[in-house]
Each structure stands twice: as structure tokens, then as C-alpha cells.
N, C-alpha and C positions, 0 to 999 in steps of 0.2 A: 708755656710752650711757644708762645708767639715770639719770645726773645731769642729762640734758638737760631732762626734764620732771618729774623726781621720781617716776617710776613704772616699771613694767615695760615690756618690749618691745612688748606689745600696746597699751598706753596710749600709748607713743611713736609707734607707727604710726598710731593713730587721731588723735592731736593733730597729727602731721605731715601727715596727709591733710587735716585741717580747715584747718591753717595754709596749706597749698599751695592749696587751693580758694579760700580767702579772698584770698590774694595774687593768684591769677589773676583773681578777680572784681574786685579793686580796681585792678589795672593794666590800662589799656586795650590793646586789640589782641588778635590771635589768636596764641596761643603754641603751639598744636598739641601739647600734652603729653597723654599717656595717663594712665590710672589710677595705674600704678606710678611714673611719672615725677613725678606730682603729689605722691605720698607722699615720694619722694626730695627733691623741691623743698622741702617743708615741713621735713623733717628737716635738710637742709643749711642751710636758713634759720635753724633753731634753733642749729645748730653755729656758723654765722657770727655770730649774735647773742651766743652764749655767748663766743666768742673775742674779739669786739670789746668786749663788756661787761666781760669779765675784764681785758682790757688797760687799759680806762679806769677800773677800780676799781668798776664798778657791781655786779658779782657777786663774792662771795667763793667760795673753793673749796668745792665740795659744794652750793652753792645752785642750785636749778633755774632754768632760763631761763623767762621769762614768755611767755605765748601771744602777746601783742601784739608783743614783741620778735622772736619767731619769725616772725610774719607780715611784719614789716618786713624781717627778714633775707631772707625768701623773695622779697619784692618787689625788693630790691636785686639778688638773683641773677637774677630775671627781666629786669631792666633790663640787666644785663651780658650775659645770653643774647641779648637783642634787639639789642644793639650788635654783638656778634660775628656774629650771623646776618646782619645788614644788610651787613657788610663782604664777605661772600662773593658 
């Protein structure tokens, strides 16, 4: 987990929260996510960005994921969440 943002767990939580907040602000609509789910959204967005970036050769092993890529990953997850929620 430390490789996600290149820092410790507190740094990862802070950046995850900021990435989640920014993703929720940029994506229109009401997602109704709380504080902890916003942190989880940002962290999962970073993991998604890391996975896709590594598969495409954008990140080498041990290289931290960028903040912008984390926000983009979180927006993608919000879009998927919105599509799944609409089907119900």
C-alpha cells in the first residue's frame, strides 16, 4: 500500500481522501458517500490507476501513482458505481 502514493499509511489516507473529494466534485450527480467511503474511493481509484498504468507500461514497479491518475481512477469508479446503482 505504501507504493500507491510513495508515503506512509497516513499520507495515503490523506491523499485518498483528497482524491475522492475531488473526484466527487468533478463528477456531476449526488453519490451519497460518507467520509470513510470517500477515502476508500480515493484509495481504490489510486489502485485502479496503478493497475491500469502498470499494465500499459506507464508505471514501473515501485513507482508511486500520481495524484491526477488517482482522481481519474476514482472518477471511473464513481461512473461504474452510478451505472450499477441505476440498474437497481
